N, C-alpha and C positions, 0 to 999 in steps of 0.2 A: 377880488379880481376885477379889473376895470376893462370896459370894452373900448376899443379904439378902431377906427376905420382902416381895414387892411393891415397886413403885417409888414409889408415892405422888406421882407427878409426871406431867405430860402426855407422851405418846408418840404417834407416828403408827403405827398398827397395820398400815398398808399398806406393805410393804417397798419397793415401787416407786413410791410416790406422792410428790406434792409436799407439803412441809410448809406453807409460806405461813401462812394462818390456818385451815387445814382442821382442825386438832387441837382447836380451841376448843370447838366444839359437842359433839364426842365427849367431851371432858373434863367438860363440863357434865352430860352424860348419865351419866357414870361416877359423879359425886358426887351425882346426883339434884338438880342445881341448874339455874340459868338464867343467861343473859347479860344484864347490866344495861347499858342504853344511856345512861348518864348523860353529858351533854355536857361536864361538868366532872370526869370521872373521874380519879382519881389512882392512881399505882402503889401508894402506901401511903396509905389514907384518913386515917390518924393516925400521923404519924411518931413520935409519943410512944410507940408500941408498941415502939420500939427502945431505950427507956430501960433502962439497966443500970449496973453498977458502972463500966464504962469509957466510958459515953456519956450525956451530959446533953442531951436534945433542946431544952431551953429556951435553950441557948447558940447555937443555929443562927441564921443570918441569916434574916429573915422571907421573903425571896424564895426561898431554898433550900428552906425548908419548904413554901412555896406550890407550888413546882415539883413536889415529890413528892406533895403532897396533891391537886393539881388539874392534873396533867400534861397533860391533853387541851387545856388553854387555852394551852399554850406551843408556839411554833414553833421549829424547829431548823435551824441551818446548820452544816456540818461541813467540816473540813480534815483531811487525812491525810498522814502521812509514815512511810514504811517505812525501816527501817534497812538499810544495805548488806548484801546477802546474803540478805535475807528476802523482798524484793519478789517474786522469781520463785516462791517457795513459796506466797506469798499469792495470786498470780495463778493458780497451778495449782489451789489449793483453790477459789477463787471460780469459775474457768472450768469446771472439770470436776465440781464437787460443789455449791457454793453456789447457782449459778444454776439448776442442774438440779433441785434439791430445794426451792429457795426458802427457804434458811436459811443463816445464817453466810456470806453473800456479801459479804465484806469489800471495801470500796472500795480500789482500788490507787493511784489518782492523785486529787489534789484536784479535778481537772476532772470526775471521776466524780460528785462531789457538788456541783458548782458551782451547780446550780439548786436545791439544797436537798434536804432529806429530809422527806418527809411521814410523820406518825405518827398512829396511832389507838390509843386506850386503851379496852379493854372489860373491865369488872369481872365476875368470876364470883361469884355468890352462891348459897348453898345454899337448900334448900326453905323455910327460915324467913327468908330475906333476909339472912342473915349473910355477911359478906365472906369469900371463900375465896382470892382472889388476883386479879391483874389481868394481862391480856394486853397487851403493848406491841408493836404491829405497825408496823415501819418499812420504808418503801419509797422507792426513788429517784424524785424528782419528775420527772426527765427521762425515765425509761423505764418507771416503774411496777413495776419488778422488786422483789421482796422482798430486803431486806438482813438484817434480824433479825426474829425472832418469838419473844418470850420471855414467860415467866409469872413474875410477881413476887409475893412475899409475905414475911412475917416468920417466921423459924424460930429456935427456941432449941435448940441441940444438947444432947444428954445430957451432964451434968456441967459445962455452961457456965453462968456467971452473967451472960452478955451475949447478948441476941438478935442475930441476923444478918439481913441482907437475903439472901433465897434466890431465885435466878433459875434457871429451867429453860428450856433451849432444846430443844424437841422435835425428834427426828430419826426416820427410819424405824426402827422396832423398838427405840428407845432414846431417850436424850437426853444432853445435857451439863448438869450441874448445878454452879452456882457459888454458894458461900456467902461473903458479903462482910462483914467486920467493920467496924462504923461507928466513926468517931472525929470529934470536933469540933476543927477547926484554928483558926488565927488569923482574927480578924474574922468568926467564925461560919461558916467554910467547913466543908463536909461531906467527909470522906475515907472512901471505901469500899475496903477492901483484901482481896484473896484471897491470903494469904501461903503460903509453903511450910509443911509441917507433916505430922503423922501422919494416918493414915486415920481419918476421923471428926471431924476438926477443920475449921475454915474453910479453903476452898480450892476447887479445881476437880476435878470428877469426870466420868467418862464411864460411862454405864450401858447395859446391853443387857438387853432383856426376853426371857425364855425361859419360856413357859408362865405359871405363877403366881409365878415368881421373877424377881428383878432382880439382875443381876451388875454390880458397881460396882468401878471402879479409879480411884485418884487419878492425875491427870495433871499434868505440870510446867508448867502455864499459870498465871501469876500476874498479877493485874491491880490497878491502882490508879486510882480516880476521885477527882478534886478538883473539887467543885462550889462555886463562889465568886462573889461580886459583885466586879467590878473597880473601879478608882479612879473610873470614871464611873457606877458602880452598874448596869452591865450584868451579867447572869448568864452565866457561862461554865463550861465543864467541860474539864479536862485528863484524858485517858484514856491510860494506858500499859499495854501488854500485853507481858509478858516470857515467853520460852520458857526455862525454867531460869533462869540468871543473866543471860541476854542479852536486852536490849530489842529486840523485833522490830518494834513498831508504836506510833506515837503518833497520837492523834486529838485534835482540839480542836473544841469545840462552842460556838456562840453560841446562847443560849436567849432568846427574845423572847416576852413574854406578849401574847396577842391583846387 
């Protein structure tokens, strides 16, 4: 685990508190900003900000672009499939950690999300109205419990010629940070990948806050998202989560614009 000055990402300062959406106002105060209640808020107000040597946003399918730029206007249905041997671990994390803190409460069965997932997008802007990032808060429609609570923005890593999608999942006294490399696939699909690699490259990290320092370690969680329009022009997402080289979880989302 390496020490770096400051986290620069949302955390929950109460070690025993619930994450849910409680970190958002604290983060707004930290950066001297405010929460913007735009009913058409997007995770990325301009996906063109991801343009780089390896990514041409002009090739994206229009609906893919619209989803990221106006996420709040889209509804989500989800299906889940755990690989043999991983479901029990997923259940343990969700039961004894995820539901307790209101974060990373992964669904275990498709029936857990059969009634759908509700999502809310709230953008954080600085004192001058400039975009700092967007909170995507997802809850179970059946129970109201939090599933994910993430903070999205664009980051360009030092020495890289390609901006990344940067997602932080606040936790008590720390967070999980994922840097996803964008790619354009066939028919304008968007691929977001957090690959294996060296410390400081795209991938997944866990951080712990200690005073004014942040300790970070790379973790062997690798994800891939494929956001695409199917043959009937419905927007869908395939999400694969690997632990090391083994596929642990697959999620499929149907995205419908209101």
